[in-house]
C-alpha positions, 0 to 999 in steps of 0.5 A: 500451529497454523501458518498465518499470512498478513494482508494489507489494505489501504482504505478510506473511512466512509460515512458513519465510520464505515470501512469496506474490504473485499477479501479472498476468504470463504463466507463464514470464515473467522478473521481478526482485523487490526486497524491502524491510522496512517499519515500517507506522508509518502503518498505524493512520492508514491503517486509520482513513481507509479504515474510514469517511469520518467520519474526514475529517468534523470541524469543524477540518478543514472550517474550515481547508479552507473558508478555504484 
């Protein structure tokens, strides 16, 4: 049995339901694609955490982690 590695791509549906992916496979490779709609309920939190390290630098968090 061949080993399989899952890959996740967060993409946006374009006009006429078109989705584009750039994948690391050779031309002619056969792929199986699963499509799952997501809500992005954590998108704001994720963007805040990626935009600055100041998000994690707060006295409440430091106090809790220093006493853990």
